[in-house]
GUPA-904046 format. One line per 5 residues: for each residue x, y, z of N, C-alpha, C, CB. Coordinates in steps of 0.1 Angstrom, whole numbers. Glycine has a CB too. Example, Ala and Ser with C-alpha at 12.3 -4.5 7.8 and 13.67 -1.06 7.14 Angstrom:
2
132:-57:78:123:-45:78:132:-33:78:113:-45:90; 128:-22:71:137:-11:71:129:0:79:141:-6:57 $
# end
This chain:
270
-33:187:117:-28:175:114:-34:174:100:-33:165:124; -28:171:91:-30:164:78:-21:153:74:-29:174:68; -26:140:76:-19:129:73:-26:116:76:-8:129:80; -20:103:81:-22:95:88:-28:98:101:-12:89:88; -40:94:102:-45:99:121:-45:87:130:-64:106:124 $
-49:75:125:-46:64:132:-46:47:120:-58:64:146; -43:37:128:-42:29:121:-49:16:130:-27:28:116; -58:10:125:-60:-2:134:-61:-17:131:-70:0:140; -55:-26:137:-54:-40:134:-57:-50:144:-42:-43:130; -58:-62:145:-61:-72:152:-51:-78:164:-64:-80:144 $
-51:-84:170:-44:-92:180:-52:-106:188:-39:-82:191; -45:-113:188:-49:-125:196:-48:-124:212:-40:-136:191; -41:-116:213:-39:-116:227:-31:-101:232:-29:-130:230; -41:-92:239:-38:-79:237:-25:-77:249:-54:-69:240; -24:-86:263:-17:-85:272:-2:-85:263:-22:-97:283 $
2:-97:257:14:-96:247:15:-84:239:14:-107:238; 6:-80:232:5:-65:226:12:-55:234:-10:-60:224; 4:-55:244:7:-42:257:21:-44:261:-3:-43:272; 27:-55:263:40:-57:268:51:-52:257:42:-74:271; 47:-56:244:55:-53:232:54:-37:234:48:-60:217 $
43:-30:230:43:-18:226:45:-8:238:32:-17:219; 41:-10:250:44:-5:262:56:-4:268:39:-9:270; 60:-14:274:70:-21:279:84:-21:273:65:-33:278; 81:-29:258:95:-28:250:97:-17:242:97:-40:241; 87:-12:233:87:0:224:86:13:231:76:-1:216 $
79:13:242:82:25:252:69:34:250:97:35:248; 57:31:241:47:37:237:36:41:249:41:29:227; 28:52:249:20:54:258:6:45:253:18:70:261; -1:41:265:-12:34:262:-27:39:270:-8:19:265; -37:34:262:-50:38:269:-58:25:266:-57:52:262 $
-64:20:276:-76:11:275:-89:9:266:-80:12:284; -92:5:261:-103:9:253:-116:-5:251:-96:13:239; -117:-11:265:-129:-20:265:-116:-33:261:-144:-15:251; -120:-38:248:-113:-52:243:-100:-48:229:-129:-65:236; -99:-33:233:-88:-31:225:-81:-16:230:-93:-30:208 $
-67:-18:226:-57:-9:230:-54:1:226:-48:-13:231; -50:15:226:-48:26:220:-33:29:224:-59:36:222; -23:29:215:-9:32:217:-7:45:207:2:18:213; 2:54:217:5:66:206:16:72:214:-8:77:201; 19:86:214:31:94:220:23:99:232:39:106:209 $
29:110:240:25:110:254:11:118:250:38:117:266; 4:122:247:-6:129:248:-21:119:238:0:144:243; -14:107:230:-22:100:224:-27:109:210:-32:95:233; -16:117:206:-23:127:193:-24:119:182:-14:139:187; -34:126:175:-39:123:162:-23:123:154:-52:135:156 $
-22:110:145:-12:112:138:2:98:145:-9:131:139; -3:95:158:5:86:166:0:77:169:11:90:176; -15:75:167:-24:64:172:-21:48:164:-39:69:170; -21:38:170:-22:26:166:-31:19:174:-10:21:166; -40:13:169:-51:2:181:-54:-12:175:-70:9:184 $
-53:-17:184:-53:-29:185:-65:-37:191:-42:-32:191; -75:-46:186:-87:-51:188:-83:-65:189:-97:-48:178; -87:-71:201:-87:-85:207:-97:-93:200:-91:-85:222; -92:-106:193:-101:-112:188:-98:-130:189:-102:-106:173; -105:-135:196:-101:-148:197:-96:-157:186:-110:-153:201 $
-88:-162:185:-82:-176:174:-79:-161:162:-99:-193:166; -72:-150:165:-72:-141:153:-58:-148:145:-70:-123:158; -62:-145:132:-53:-148:122:-52:-137:113:-56:-161:115; -36:-131:109:-39:-120:99:-35:-127:84:-30:-105:102; -41:-139:81:-37:-144:69:-47:-133:56:-42:-162:69 $
-57:-130:60:-65:-122:53:-61:-109:54:-79:-123:57; -54:-103:57:-51:-89:63:-45:-84:48:-38:-90:79; -53:-69:50:-49:-59:37:-36:-54:39:-59:-46:35; -32:-49:55:-22:-41:61:-9:-53:62:-27:-34:76; -3:-51:52:12:-54:49:22:-53:60:18:-47:39 $
25:-40:62:32:-36:71:27:-19:75:45:-39:66; 31:-18:87:28:-5:98:40:2:101:21:-10:113; 41:13:92:52:23:98:51:31:110:53:32:89; 63:31:118:61:38:130:78:50:127:61:24:147; 77:60:131:85:68:131:95:74:145:78:76:126 $
104:76:145:111:82:156:121:91:151:118:71:165; 127:100:160:134:114:154:144:112:144:141:123:166; 154:101:147:169:105:142:172:91:138:181:111:155; 181:91:128:187:79:128:199:70:140:193:82:116; 199:77:150:203:72:158:195:62:168:208:81:162 $
183:67:167:176:62:174:172:44:168:164:72:174; 170:43:156:174:30:150:182:21:155:179:32:137; 194:27:158:203:17:165:199:15:180:220:21:165; 193:23:186:186:22:201:178:12:202:179:33:205; 167:10:189:156:1:194:160:-9:186:142:6:192 $
171:-13:177:175:-24:174:184:-31:187:183:-21:161; 189:-22:197:194:-27:207:183:-32:216:202:-19:212; 172:-26:219:162:-27:226:154:-44:222:154:-14:223; 155:-43:208:146:-54:206:156:-67:209:140:-54:191; 169:-67:205:181:-77:208:178:-83:222:196:-70:207 $
179:-71:231:177:-76:246:165:-85:250:178:-64:254; 152:-85:241:141:-87:245:141:-100:234:130:-74:245; 151:-105:229:152:-115:220:141:-115:206:150:-127:229; 142:-101:202:127:-103:190:137:-98:177:108:-87:193; 132:-109:174:139:-107:157:138:-94:148:131:-119:147 $
149:-89:141:144:-78:132:156:-78:121:143:-64:142; 152:-72:111:160:-68:99:172:-61:101:153:-61:91; 182:-59:91:194:-49:89:186:-34:86:205:-56:73; 194:-25:91:185:-12:90:189:-8:72:192:2:105; 181:-8:64:179:-2:51:174:9:46:175:-9:45 $
172:11:32:168:25:30:156:25:20:180:35:24; 144:33:21:134:35:12:132:51:9:122:28:18; 137:55:-6:135:67:-9:145:77:0:120:68:-7; 154:71:6:161:81:13:159:82:27:159:92:8; 149:70:34:149:73:47:153:59:51:135:78:53 $
161:58:62:167:46:69:155:40:79:183:50:79; 153:26:78:145:18:84:147:6:87:137:18:78; 139:-1:96:142:-16:98:130:-19:101:151:-21:110; 127:-36:99:111:-40:101:115:-53:113:101:-46:82; 103:-55:121:103:-64:128:88:-69:131:111:-60:137 $
86:-82:136:72:-87:138:66:-89:150:71:-97:134; 52:-89:154:45:-89:167:45:-104:165:28:-81:168; 39:-111:177:38:-123:176:24:-129:169:39:-127:190; 19:-120:164:7:-121:155:14:-122:139:-3:-107:156; 25:-122:135:33:-118:126:31:-107:118:35:-126:119 $
22:-99:124:23:-84:119:36:-76:114:18:-76:129; 36:-71:104:52:-66:102:50:-53:106:60:-66:85; 60:-45:111:62:-31:114:76:-23:113:58:-30:126; 75:-15:102:89:-9:101:90:3:111:92:-5:86; 100:6:114:104:17:120:116:27:114:106:13:134 $
111:39:112:115:47:104:122:59:108:106:49:98; 136:62:107:139:78:107:135:86:103:148:82:105; 132:96:111:124:108:105:135:118:101:112:115:117; 146:117:106:158:128:103:155:135:91:174:121:102; 153:128:81:154:133:66:139:138:60:161:120:55 $
131:140:71:118:137:66:110:152:65:111:125:77; 100:154:60:91:166:60:75:162:58:95:175:47; 68:172:57:57:168:62:49:167:75:57:159:58; 41:157:75:34:155:87:43:154:98:24:144:86; 43:162:108:51:162:121:52:150:126:46:169:131 $
59:148:140:60:138:148:54:144:161:75:133:150; 47:134:171:43:140:183:53:145:194:35:132:189; 47:141:205:53:146:219:57:131:224:42:155:230; 72:134:228:78:120:235:70:124:250:100:117:235; 72:111:259:68:110:272:81:106:280:56:99:273 $
81:109:291:91:106:299:87:98:308:97:117:306; 75:92:308:69:79:314:72:67:305:52:79:315; 85:64:301:85:53:289:96:45:295:89:58:272; 100:35:288:109:28:285:124:28:278:103:23:282; 119:39:270:129:44:260:134:56:262:124:46:247 $
145:61:258:151:77:258:138:87:254:165:79:245; 137:96:259:128:107:251:134:109:238:126:121:258; 143:113:237:153:116:224:150:109:212:168:113:227; 147:95:216:145:84:205:131:75:203:156:73:208; 123:81:214:108:74:212:105:74:200:97:80:219 $
95:64:198:87:64:185:74:73:186:82:49:182; 73:82:178:65:94:184:53:97:166:80:110:189; 55:88:160:45:87:148:40:77:141:48:93:140; 32:78:136:27:66:122:36:69:111:9:68:114; 39:61:104:49:64:91:40:55:79:67:57:94 $
46:54:68:40:51:56:32:37:63:53:48:43; 19:35:58:13:18:59:14:12:45:-4:17:64; 18:0:43:17:-4:30:6:-15:29:32:-10:25; -4:-12:20:-13:-23:20:-16:-32:7:-24:-19:25; -22:-44:6:-25:-49:-6:-38:-50:-6:-20:-59:-9 $
-47:-49:-17:-62:-51:-20:-64:-54:-33:-70:-39:-18; -78:-59:-34:-84:-67:-44:-82:-60:-56:-99:-69:-42; -87:-50:-56:-92:-42:-69:-85:-28:-68:-110:-41:-69; -73:-29:-68:-64:-16:-69:-71:-1:-77:-51:-20:-78; -75:-2:-89:-80:8:-93:-94:15:-89:-80:5:-105 $
-102:1:-80:-113:7:-71:-111:17:-61:-118:-2:-63; -98:8:-51:-95:14:-40:-85:27:-43:-89:3:-32; -76:30:-56:-72:44:-61:-82:55:-63:-67:43:-74; -96:48:-68:-107:58:-70:-111:63:-57:-118:54:-77; -113:55:-43:-118:61:-34:-106:71:-27:-124:51:-25 $
-94:67:-29:-86:75:-21:-82:87:-29:-74:68:-16; -82:90:-40:-81:103:-49:-93:108:-48:-77:100:-64; -104:103:-56:-117:111:-59:-125:113:-47:-125:104:-68; -124:108:-39:-135:111:-26:-127:114:-15:-147:96:-22; -112:110:-12:-107:115:0:-96:128:-5:-100:103:8 $
-96:126:-16:-87:137:-19:-70:135:-21:-91:148:-8; -66:124:-19:-52:120:-18:-48:122:-33:-51:105:-13; -34:125:-32:-26:124:-46:-20:113:-47:-15:136:-49; -19:110:-60:-8:98:-64:2:105:-70:-14:87:-75; 14:100:-63:28:109:-68:38:100:-70:33:121:-56 $
35:90:-69:49:80:-69:48:67:-69:58:81:-57; 56:59:-75:58:45:-75:71:40:-71:56:40:-86; 71:27:-69:88:21:-69:83:6:-67:101:28:-52; 96:-4:-72:96:-18:-67:100:-21:-55:102:-24:-74; 92:-32:-48:99:-34:-35:109:-40:-33:93:-39:-28 $
113:-45:-42:127:-54:-41:130:-55:-55:125:-71:-34; 143:-58:-59:155:-59:-70:148:-65:-81:170:-69:-66; 142:-75:-82:133:-80:-92:120:-81:-94:136:-89:-93; 112:-74:-83:101:-72:-83:91:-71:-96:102:-62:-77; 80:-78:-100:73:-77:-114:60:-68:-111:68:-92:-120 $
62:-60:-97:48:-57:-96:55:-41:-89:37:-71:-86; 48:-25:-92:49:-16:-85:43:-14:-74:48:-8:-90; 49:-8:-64:38:-4:-53:37:12:-54:41:-10:-37; 23:15:-54:19:29:-57:19:38:-45:6:29:-64; 21:49:-47:21:57:-33:13:73:-33:39:60:-28 $
7:72:-24:-4:80:-21:-2:90:-10:-14:72:-18; -3:102:-8:-3:110:1:-13:121:5:5:114:0; -15:125:17:-25:134:22:-18:146:27:-34:128:32; -25:156:24:-20:171:31:-5:170:25:-21:172:53; 3:175:34:19:180:32:25:163:28:28:188:51 $
20:156:30:25:141:29:37:140:38:29:137:15; 50:132:31:60:130:39:58:114:46:60:143:48; 65:110:54:63:96:58:51:93:67:75:91:65; 46:108:72:33:107:80:20:108:77:33:115:88; 24:112:61:11:112:55:11:105:44:7:123:54 $
16:92:40:16:84:31:10:69:32:28:85:29; 4:66:19:-3:52:22:5:44:7:-24:54:21; 8:31:8:16:22:1:3:13:-4:28:15:10; 5:14:-17:-11:6:-23:-3:-6:-32:-25:18:-35; -5:-20:-32:-3:-29:-45:-12:-37:-43:9:-35:-48 $
-15:-47:-57:-28:-56:-57:-22:-68:-54:-37:-57:-70; -32:-76:-47:-28:-87:-43:-27:-97:-54:-36:-91:-34; -19:-107:-50:-20:-119:-60:-32:-130:-59:-6:-126:-59; -38:-132:-47:-53:-139:-44:-58:-129:-38:-53:-153:-35; -73:-131:-43:-83:-119:-39:-84:-123:-21:-102:-120:-50 $
-85:-113:-13:-89:-114:0:-100:-113:3:-83:-107:7; -105:-122:13:-119:-123:18:-122:-117:29:-121:-136:20; -134:-114:32:-138:-109:48:-137:-120:55:-154:-103:50; -130:-114:65:-127:-127:75:-138:-130:83:-115:-124:85; -139:-138:91:-150:-145:95:-152:-136:110:-148:-163:96 $
-145:-128:116:-146:-119:128:-153:-105:126:-132:-115:133; -151:-104:109:-157:-91:105:-148:-82:101:-164:-86:115; -149:-66:99:-139:-59:96:-132:-53:109:-141:-50:86; -119:-54:106:-114:-49:121:-101:-38:114:-106:-64:134; -97:-40:102:-86:-32:98:-91:-19:94:-79:-38:88 $
-84:-7:99:-92:4:96:-75:13:93:-105:9:112; -78:21:83:-70:33:81:-77:46:79:-62:30:69; -70:55:90:-81:69:92:-69:82:87:-88:71:113; -75:90:81:-68:99:74:-73:114:81:-71:97:57; -63:122:83:-71:134:91:-69:145:80:-63:139:108 $
-80:157:82:-77:164:74:-79:179:83:-86:160:61; -77:190:81:-78:202:88:-89:211:76:-61:209:91; -89:207:63:-96:212:51:-110:213:53:-95:204:40; -120:223:57:-134:219:54:-138:216:41:-141:229:57; -132:222:31:-135:222:17:-133:207:12:-125:232:10 $
-119:201:16:-119:185:11:-126:173:21:-102:180:9; -131:179:31:-141:173:37:-155:173:30:-143:178:49; -158:185:28:-172:185:20:-172:180:6:-178:201:18; -161:181:0:-159:175:-13:-161:160:-14:-146:177:-19; -156:155:-3:-156:140:-1:-168:137:3:-147:135:9 $
-180:144:11:-190:142:12:-199:141:3:-193:148:17; -198:150:-8:-204:153:-22:-202:142:-29:-198:165:-29; -189:142:-31:-184:126:-41:-195:117:-37:-166:118:-37; -191:114:-26:-198:101:-19:-219:99:-22:-195:104:3; -220:112:-21:-234:115:-25:-237:113:-40:-237:128:-22 $
-229:118:-47:-229:117:-62:-226:103:-68:-220:126:-68; -216:95:-64:-213:84:-68:-222:72:-62:-199:83:-67; -228:77:-51:-236:64:-47:-230:52:-38:-238:57:-59; -218:55:-32:-209:48:-26:-216:43:-11:-196:58:-24; -220:34:-6:-223:34:4:-215:39:18:-226:24:4 $
-218:49:29:-208:51:35:-217:55:49:-197:62:28; -205:58:63:-214:62:74:-207:73:77:-215:53:86; -219:81:84:-214:97:86:-209:93:104:-231:114:83; -200:98:109:-195:98:125:-194:109:132:-181:94:128; -200:114:143:-195:125:151:-190:120:164:-206:135:153 $
-178:122:166:-174:119:179:-168:127:183:-167:111:180; -170:130:197:-160:142:205:-161:155:195:-141:138:208; -171:158:189:-171:173:179:-165:171:168:-164:185:186; -158:158:167:-152:158:152:-160:148:144:-135:153:151; -159:152:132:-168:147:121:-161:137:114:-172:158:111 $
-165:127:109:-160:116:100:-167:111:89:-157:106:107; -163:106:81:-169:95:68:-162:84:66:-169:101:54; -166:74:67:-162:58:67:-166:50:58:-165:52:78; -159:45:49:-162:33:36:-156:23:40:-157:36:21; -164:11:40:-159:-2:40:-158:-10:28:-166:-8:49 $
-146:-17:23:-145:-26:9:-151:-40:14:-128:-27:3; -159:-45:3:-161:-56:7:-151:-69:12:-166:-57:-2; -139:-66:9:-130:-77:12:-128:-74:27:-117:-78:2; -132:-61:34:-125:-65:49:-119:-52:53:-112:-80:50; -119:-42:45:-110:-29:52:-118:-17:51:-94:-25:42 $
-116:-9:58:-124:5:63:-114:19:61:-129:4:82; -116:26:56:-111:36:52:-122:49:58:-108:35:37; -111:58:68:-121:68:72:-112:80:71:-127:66:88; -121:94:69:-115:105:66:-123:114:75:-115:109:52; -110:117:88:-118:130:99:-112:143:96:-115:127:118 $
-127:152:99:-121:166:97:-117:171:112:-133:177:90; -107:178:115:-100:179:126:-102:195:126:-86:172:125; -104:202:138:-107:213:139:-96:220:149:-121:214:143; -85:231:141:-77:235:150:-81:241:162:-71:242:144; -73:239:173:-77:244:184:-68:258:185:-74:232:196 $
# end
């Protein structure tokens, strides 16, 4: 896997989140104490979205503007719109981003999610469907898509992503017709919808939330050279970081003062 590995955000009610993502959207789920992990049949890298329960949670200071979720085909978008309609969950019409069809909806915390069709996509692959789901295995959500972030200091974040983590800046686009700013697109590995991070500057500075850092964007690489380069860059630049070793996988974690964490994990091919 080379791409988005996982995304973490908050919720004020894990049960409501579990109902939406497991019972309605059909994802697999694992309990993690005061958190839940959702993903494909095996909760594989590249499919995981984590929710941490926080009392009185609000996403007003969130960096994550929307989280992309991918399914295999355009036909699946129609099925998911029908599912959301059946549960009285509002959603947008199907539209297009750079040749990929998608629509958006919100959870009860007003977090925006975009469901993308992977039909015309290349790069980071989808995961595995599960037959223990409320959704047809042919159409299930099986992967992360682009994540759109807003940040205080876009040049600083861009420097971390490119010089430290080795992402490539390769595109920009206007988010709507008369927008007065451009969204910057970064990719890791082979890119595609499952290997993209979209970034733009905030109108007003985001501050560290009272509950501390919850939001995390995790990238995966199978390149030992890329991981070693990131470590060397951190040492030479002097950016504070943490080294993690979980289940034999090594990670590097950087946290911005405004309250978002970026993680690069070295995945060993099995």
